[in-house]
N, C-alpha and C positions, 0 to 999 in steps of 0.2 A: 503492497498501497502507499502509494504516495505518501510527504508528509503534506500535509496540509499549508497553503500560502495564510488561508488567512484561518479566522475560527466564525467562519459564515456558514460552511458546511460542519462545524458542531457541533452538531444537539444535545439538552442538555434532557435527560429523559430522567424515572427511575428505577432500579433494577429491578426486576421483570421474569417473567417466566423463559419471556426471547430472547433474553441477552443471559442464561445463566452459564451458558459454554465459552462464549465472547471476555465474562465478566472472569468466567475461574482462564479459559490463558494471560488476563492479564495483572493476576495474581500473582502466575510461575512466573511474574516478567519483573513485580515489583517485589512478594511473598514470598519471594521460593520458599523458601525457610519454614511457613508458617501451612501446611495445613488446610486449618481449619478455615484458612480466607475462601478457599476457595469450593467451601462446603454449601449449597446452597440454603440446609436448615441452618444453619449455626448463623447464617450472611436475614435467611429470616426471622429466626430468634435477638438476633445480636440489635437489629435493629428497630424489635418491635409491629414487625409485620402481620398479611394472613402468609395461610398454607399457600396460599394460592397466588396469579399476582401483584400487581406492581406494591414495590417496596420502597412508599414515601418518601423511608426514611435511610435509604441512601444511596443516589442522586449520581447518575456515572455520564460522565460525554465520552457522546461518541460521532467515529464518523464513516462511512462506508461500512455498517454494521462490526469495528473495533473498538472497544473501550479503551479511550488513550489517556480518564484519571476516570474521580471518583472521592463521595465527598459526605460522608457519613452524617448524619444527621436524627439521636436520639429521640423519640417523643417522651415528654415530660408536660408536668404542671410548676410555672415556679405560680409561683404567692407570694406577696409582701402587705405590708397595710391593711391581711380581712381581702386585697381582692387575691384574685389568679388571673393568671392569661398560660396560653397555651404560648410552650417553648420548645428551643429544639436542641443540644449539645453537639455542637461542631466535632466529629475526631475524625480520623483516621483517610486527614487529605490528601492523593495521590496524585502523581499525575504520570507517566510513564515518561522516562529518563528520555526518550528517541523528543516530544511534545512539550519536557519543561522551558519555559520563561518564551511560552508561546502566550501566556493569556489564560491559558485552560484554570488555572489554580481559581481565578482574578471571577470568569463566565459559574464556578462554582457560586459562588459562593452571591454574585448578583443575583441569581437563581433562588439557592433560598433566600435572602433579603426580602424574594417579592414575597411570598408568606404571612401571612396573617398570624405571627407567631415571632418572638423575642428568641433570637438567638444566643446562644452561653459559651463559650472558649475555657476551658481551663488547662494553667500550660499546656500551654500549644508551642514548634519548635521554633526561635528565631526565626525562619524561612514563613512557617503560619501566623502568628505573630504579629508579625511582619504587613503580611495582607491584613489582613481582622485589622488592621486598628487603619490601615491607607483605604481600607473600605469601611470604617466608622464606627467602628469599634470600643466599647472604652470600658475602660476597670475597674471594682468596684474594692472593695477592704474585701476579711479575707481572714478565713483560720490560719491557723499555720500549723505545718507539721512534724508529731515528736518521732523522735524514736530511742526508745531503749534499746543497744544491745547484747546484747548476749554475744556473740563474737566480738570485739571493741575493734577488729582491722576491717567493718562494714561501715563507720562511718570513719574514719580516719581521713576522707579531700572532702567529710562536713567540716573539723575542728582545725586543722591543717597544711599553713597558706603550702603551696606551692614549692617557696623556695626550702623548706624541710622537710621533704621529700626522701634524704636519707638520711635519714633519724624518723621515718614511720617503721621497723622492724622494733626499736626499744621501745621509743611510746607508744605502740603498740600491747608492748610490753606490760604496762606501768599500769590503764586502761584497763587492760582486758582483768589486770588485782584487785578496780575500784568498783569494773562494773562487777563482776563476778561477789565481792564484798554485797554491792545494792544489790543485788539479786536474792544474795542468803538472807536477806532482810527484812525481805519484802516476802518470801515464800512462808512456805506450814503456818499458815491466816487462820484461823477459825472465818468463815465467809457464809454469807448468806447466801448469797445469791447460788440457785438453784440453775439448770439447765432446763430451757422450758422449750416450748414448740415457738417456731413463728407467729403462733396467732394469739397465745398469748402474752406479748407487745406492741400489742395492735396497737391496746390502750393510751399506755403509759407513754408511745412515737404521737398517738396524735394528739394526747394531750402538755406537751413537751412543745406541739409545731406550733396548736391553738397558747402558748401563754407566750412565741419568743414577737421579740418585735424586729428581728432579724429578714430577710425577704433571703427565701429556701427554697430547696425542688417539698411538691409535698412530694410525701412517700402516704402512701395511701393501700388501701392492698392493693387493688393491680397492680402496680408497681413494689412493693413488696413479693408478690408473689413471680414477677419476672425476675426482680434482679434480685431474692434471696433464697429463692425457693429451688435454683435449681436447673440448669435444664445439659441432663443426655452426662456424657463426657469431656462437656467447653464450660460448665462451670458450678462447680460443688458448694451440694448448699449450705448453707453460711445457720451455725450457729448463735445461736441467746442462750442467751441467762435473763435474768431478774427474782429483786430484791425486795424480801416482802411490802417498802419501803417504798417499791415502779423502777427506783434506779435499773434499768436495765443494757445491756450490755452486743448488742451481736459483729459474729470475728469467726474467726477463719485461717488459716490457715490455706498459703501461697504461696509456697518457697524460692527463695532463699525468708523472705517475711510471712510474720502473723499479724493478723491486718485485724486491726478491731474496725469497718467498715463504721461504724453509730454507735454513741454513748448518750447514759446522763444519767450522772451520779453528783446526789444531794449532795454529798458534806467530802469531806475530803476522808478519812476515814471507811465510808463507800469505797470513796473512788481507789482506795487501797485495795478494801478486800476482792474487790474486782481486777486490777490490776496482776492478785498474788493468785489469781485463779488462771489468767491467759499466763500470764509468767510458768500461771507449771506444763500448761501447753502447749507454748515453744519450743518450751525446755523438753515437752516430751516428747517432738515433733520436729526435734536439730533443725529450726530454726534459727535465723543467725538476727535477726531483728525487728524487733515488736512495734506497729508504728499507728500512729491513725491521728486524730484531730483532731484540735486544741481553738474551741471556737468563742473563746473568751475569757480574759485577759488572769482567772480567779481557775480554766480546767487548765488553759499553764502553766500557772502558778505547782497548785497541785503535780503537776506531773514532772514538771523541773524537781520538783520537793524529792519523789519517787524517785531524781536517778535519770530522766524522760533529757535527751540533748535536742535543743531548738535548731529545726531549718535553719537561714541563714536571714531567707524573706516568708511572707506569706504567701500561703495559697494564691493562686496568680491568674483569677478572673474577670473573663472577657467578653461582655451580653452589647446588642445591637438591638433595641424597635424604633423602630419610626417614626412610634410616638412618646421615645422618654422614658417605658415603662419605671423601672428599676435608680432616674439619673438620680435621684430623691434617696430612693434604702438605706447610704450611710452604706453598709452591713451587709455580707451575705454569710448563708453558713452554709460551712459543707461539710460536707462527709463526702470518707473516699469508695460511700454504693452511687455517688451520685452521677457517677460518668461513665467512666465506662473500664474503666480502671479493671487488670487481670482479667483483659475479655479478650 
């Protein structure tokens, strides 16, 4: 196929029955080592589409039957100040290497913007962020990633300047002693947290969301059944725990990390009990780090006191809407299963 000289003969269409094979060929080029990207059932599930027909959450740039690029747009609902809007998380922007810098990525975004919904992004690559900011996206303050290293070598890039790389082995050994000590102080605590079903935390999640002033993704039953209930070999069923006071955590190992996808604890002592439970699980499954997001300064303080290390920067949430729906939101409560982490 000849490389198109202009974008005039490139059309943007949703992933669908007629393009499954062409999209598979595209994925063989841009994701040669990721088999799931080529699977129709995975793409229909990840982008929350129907079993047959068009998947509006996965846009394809097509010319003469060949897929040249794609943009994922996971459908969600965003809520802010007691108002709800349809939204879409932008992810998986990819263009065939032979057709990059031809405007295909920008054309995909422009097509997404034509929808009557908010478009969101989380920690996009530098190139994707440049495209998104140029297209009109705005950044919004959010939480901070926090990590407890069971293996200190996994966080050295966070805390050691490049000029001190020569000292990495010695520093890792010292840090390992410190974090092993912190871990031993946390473990073996009596905990009121009990493992429970996903349905048993719906009420606690709804209560948290109804009392928060921050903008956030609505974690209703439809969202949780999609994101937390698991799907075949592609996504594990997330584990849930709940305490007597309604505190909860949704968590699962995804090696090398053990993720606390969403959580809310009423006090520091309850947080300690929850983290003790999670670290015990992470150790048993031989994970290297425990990671989660602190969405308030209080949560950040509690986790830091337990030995968690702060990421240098806040989570990078960017958004676009024609009417500026989130411009005055001030804060965005972000959790690890809002977007496509580990999918």
